[in-house]
N, C-alpha and C positions, 0 to 999 in steps of 0.2 A: 950777119947783116939782118936787121929787122926792117921789114917792108910793110907798109900799110896802104889800104885803099881808103879814100876819104871824100868828103864834100867840103868845098870851101867857097863861100859866097854862091852857093847853089850849083857849083860846077864840080863834076867828078874828077878825081885825080888819084895819083899814087906817088909814094915817096919813101925815102929811106929815113928811118927814125934814128935820131941822134940826141940822146938825153931828152930835153924838153922841146926839141925842135923836129921839124920834118923837112927834109931836103926834097923839094918838089920836082923829082926827076921827070915826071910826066910832062912838065912844061917844055922840056927839050926833046923828049922821046915820043910824045903823044901822037904826032903825025904818023909815025911808023908803027907805034904800039899803043893804040888808044886805051887799052886796059891792062891791068897787071897780068891777067890771063894771056893776053896777046904777047906780052913781053916774055912770058915763060917759054914760049915756042922757040925763041932765039937760042941758037946753039950755045952761046956764051953769055947767058943773060946776066950772070954776076959781073962779068967784065964790062958789059954794056952799062950796068948800073954804076960801077965804079968810075967809068969814064964820064958819066953824066953828072956825077955829084959836084964836081968843080964848076960846072956851067949852069947850075940850077939855083933858083931862089930858095930861101928858107922861109918856113912858116912856123909860128908857135904851135906846139902840139895842142895847147889849150884853145887855139883859134880855129881848129878844124872839127868836123863831125866824122868820127870814124865809121866806116862801113865794115861789113864782113871782109876779111882779107881778099876773098874771091866773091864778089857780090852776087854773081849769077853763074854758078858752076854748071857745066854741061851735065855732070853726074855728081850726085851725092849718094855714096854707097855706104850704108851703116852696117855695123857688125854687132850682132847680139850674142850674149852668153859667151863672152870671150875671156872671162876670168873665172877660175875654178870656184872661188868663194861666191861669186854672183850666181853661178850655175847652181850651187848648193842651196843658197838662200831662196832661189826661185823654184826649187824642186824640179829642175830639168835634168834629164839624163844626158851624159856626154854624147856628142855626135862626131863622126869622123871628119866632117867638112864644116866650114864656117856657116853660121846662120846669118843670112843677108837680108836687108830690106832697104828701101829707098826713101830719101827725103826729097822734097821739092824746094827749089831755091827760095820761094816766098814763105817757106816755113821757118826761115832763119832770121836772126836779128844780130846786131853788132854789139861789141863791148860798149857798155854804158847805156844801151837802149833797154827799155823794159822787155822782159820776157812776159808774154801775155797768157794769163790763165784763162782758158776758154770759158765763155759764158755758160756753156752746157756741162761743165765739169767741176767737181770738187776734189779731184785726185790728181794734182799736178806735181810730178815727181822730178827730182834732180838726178843727173847722170854725168859725172865727170869723165871726159874722154880725150884721148890724143887724136887730133886730126892730122892726116897726111895729105899734102897737096902735091899732085903729080906735076912734074916739070918736063917729062919727055914721053912722047907717045910710045905705045907698045901693045902688042898682042902676044899671048903665049910667052910671057916673060919668065925666064927661069928665076927661081928664088935667089940663087947666088949672084944674080945681076940686078935684082929688083930695086935695091936702094939707089942704084944709079939713075932710076927714073923719078926720084923724089926731088922736088924743088925745095920743099921745106915743111915745117910743122907748125901747128897752132893748137890752141885750146878749144874745146867744144863742150857745151852743156846740152846733152841730148834730152831736153825736157820732154817728159813722157806723160801723156794724158791717160792714166791707167784705166779709168773706167771705160774708155773707148778702145784702148789697146786690147782688152779682153773680149770685145764683141765677137771675134772669131779667132782662129789660130794665126791669122795674119796680123803683123804688127802695124801695118801702114796707117790705119785710122788713128792710132794713138800717137803718131809721130809727125803729123803733117798739118796740124792746126797752125794758123799764121803766127809767126814770131815766137814759136815755142823752142826753137833750137838756137842757142847763142853760140857765136863763132868769132874768135879773135883773141887778143886784140890785134896781133900782127902775124905775118908769116915770118918765121925764123928760118933762115936758109939752112939747108942740110949740112953745109960745111961746119956749122956751129953745133950740130947734134951728131957726133960720130956714131953713137949707138942708141937708137931709139928704144931699145929694150933695157935701158939702165937709167930710167927717169922716175923720180918720185912724183906721184900724182895724188891730188887730194881735192876734196870739195868741202867748203864751209857754208853753213846756213846760219845767217845772223851771227857770224863769228865763231860758231861751234863746229869743230871738225866732225863731219858725218861720213866721209870716205877717206881712207888713207891706204895707199898701195904703191907698188912699183910696176912699171910697164913690163918688166921682166916676168911678171906673173901672167901675162897673156897666154892663152892656150895656143892661139895661132899668131905668130909674130907678124910684124909689119911686112917683112919680106915674103912670108908665106901667104899673107892676105893678098898682096899685089900679084903674086904668081897665080893664085887661085882665081881671083876676080878677072885677071886678064885672059884667062882661058874662056871666060864667059863673054866678055865684052871688051872692045878696044879701050884702052885708057888714053886720055888726051890731056895736054897741059891745062891746068886749072881744075881738073876733076878732083874731088875730095873723097877720101876714105876715112870714115869715123870708126875708130878701132875697137870700141866696146868699153864698158864700164866695170869697175871693180865692185866688190860687195859693199853693203851699207846703204843701199837705196831705201827710200822711204816706205814703199808699200810692203816691203818684207819685214819691217820692224814691228814690234809689239809694244805699245800700240803703233799703228802706222804714223808716219811723219810726212806730211805733204807740204809743199810750198803754198804760201797764201799771200794775198795782196799786201804789199809793203815790205815783204822779206827782201833781204840782201843775200844773194847766192854767188859764191866765188869758186872758180876752178883754177887751181894753182898747179902748174907742171914745171918741174925743175928744168931750167935752161930755156923754157919755151915762153913762159909768161903767166900773167894773172888776168883771168877773164872775170869781169864783175858786172852783175846785172841786178837791178831791182825787179820785183815781180809786181805786175799790174793786172787788173781785171780787164778782160776784153770787153769792149763796148761795141755791140752790133747794131747798126742802124735798123730802124723798122723797115719792113718791106714796103 
């Protein structure tokens, strides 16, 4: 099942995507579950969705404005250096534990929205990543049960502002400018992705492949990441884990390859979807 969050006539909703239509299940579930993140809390959210489909109106997909699948996650936990080839190209040494950093919700944008190149930067880089959306709460989750806590998966472009990312050893400054992280287009439920470590993942810049890999090349698997992160902090429905990017990023190339205004960047993940965004220059109002 593919589920989206959207705006229609200025009102937020969520629905099940069926070809070129959206079945607006929030129209019948919204009183009990105002947002998709609220719905994920339900014990049998897939069953609730299925029961609501026959009672819900349909909207043309072209007539809605997609939002990020979870527009305002409680936590966005990103993983750095989680593919060996990316670790090599960035000249980092292997670490025993995952490298983690956080994104803020307002640093995200949806499928079809512009990714904003900050006005203070000339080094805006692409990073194709698999996003994991948590569906069941947990703390100290064992790795062998971790995938039971996943509601679904989506595509993510962890747009990175490299000249700010290297200000210190902490990644946060380069990862939290507004609308630099693209997320979408849909949440694909976990029953459709039996093995998240067996997915082709790629990034294209203006139609040219710049990253190509398989999620099986992750150093720390999705299950291992959930287990490790849940030792640190409780995971809740709607939390997002962004699992790291493979090699091929722009700043590690010779010469470097950065995104620029007008570029089209696409993240394509087998079975999960195609995330597509144009790049625009940020306009900052005068103080």
